Each structure stands twice: as C-alpha cells, then as structure tokens.
C-alpha positions, 0 to 999 in steps of 0.5 A: 510313047505314052500320053498321060494327063494329070489334073486335081480331083475333086471332093466325094469323086470315089462316090461319084464315080460309083453312083455311075458304075464304076467298078473301083480295079485296085490301088497302085503304089509309085516310089519315085526317085528324082535326079538333078545336074548338079550347078545347073537344075533341071527343076530351073530349066523346066525338066525332070527326069526320075526313076518309077519304082511300081512293084517289081517294074521299074523305068526311067523317066523325062519329061520337060514340064508344059508351063516352061 
C-alpha cells in the first residue's frame, strides 16, 4: 500500500529548501491516462482509474477521492 500526500507548493519553495540544506535529486515525468465508464461517470462518484507511465515503469491505480 502506498500513501501519498499532495499539497500546492508555495512560491519560492525550491530556494527555501536549498537554503535549508536540501539537495535536488532530479526530475520525474509521469504520463497519466485516465479511464471512465460510459453512462456512469466514476469522476462524479469521486473515483479515478488511471494508467501511470514513468519511464519504463507502468502501473494501474484506482483512487477514491476524499472529497466525495
């Protein structure tokens, strides 16, 4: 199981992290493809099904959004 926390990054966060001694490790690019059901949209129910490709790694994810 994976737990992920997402938050909007404040302006200037990279400079503040560097000033605190953090080192940039690199950049990751994801390609997300989302799927839905015809006639019964998952998004309306607060659910998401996607295929995420990151380099040569591909995973299928299902999420139930907390706001629903």
